[in-house]
Phi, psi and omega in degrees: 000140180235144178238136178247132178264194180284348178291150181241134176286150181295306182210135176297154178298132186296327185283346180252124184283141176297135184287145170282139185233132169265139175254132178242125179237108173279144179214149175209116178050052180239037182307325183278350185236333187298328177297323178294318178298314179297320179301323180290331175287315180297335182274001182298141177291335172238117184281145177288160176290329179202156176234119179247121176251122180257108178277118186267053176079034181303144177246001177261208182269018182304314182298320178295319178297315180297328178300333178294341183247018188305331181278352184241347183226162173250122182255128176244128178253140176216161175295146183304118182226358180102160184300319181296317179296322178294317177298314180300319178297317177299319178296317179302325184268350183295140180266357183246155176295322183262131181234125177253137183256140174220126175285150186289351177251013179242170176223157175254151167293155189294345180252016184303305182292326177300314184287325174294319177298320177299321179295320177297314180298313182301324184259011182056026178067023184286340180273154176261350182215128178237143175213158182237171173289162180235134174277130182267147176293161178301325179297335180266006180103357179067182176073201186269139174298315180300316180300320181291341182252005178070024181259139178204158174234167177268120177088190184281339187204141178225131179255125180241127178293325178226107183259021181299329177299318178293316184294333184261009177300145180300321176251101188297124177270350186262108180257131182302321182287000174239021186242160175220000000 
């Protein structure tokens, strides 16, 4: 497991190629929010290889909103089965080894994929799961999720052979929408 902090590496190592990343966004009745989530993906400093949006049986205008982005995303429709099933379907269809998740009511900072890619490069892709810190809204107290939970790592990136200590913390620092 690898953790990336707010520090940024100067340049990825030249001999290790930046990973191609598929983005999977599950959505259900998020016509008013899914465009904002997609805008945060389109604004990434490193663009994903593909964006898969799995519509989990929406009954509102979500499908119409997604149609506005038909040239930039792949939309998969399925009968309502829940967020986990929608994520799993997206992973099954993803064309890349690395899959980053974003919920349709969340947004990423513009360097999210770049920094996750840098973590893969830094660790030679040895981890099977990478995650980053999350910036909290003012309603949630602002600042860093990790800071609010007393979680920290040493340096810009940390590779753990056994991250069960992190996974079992009472206040979880690993958020799926900040993971790859």
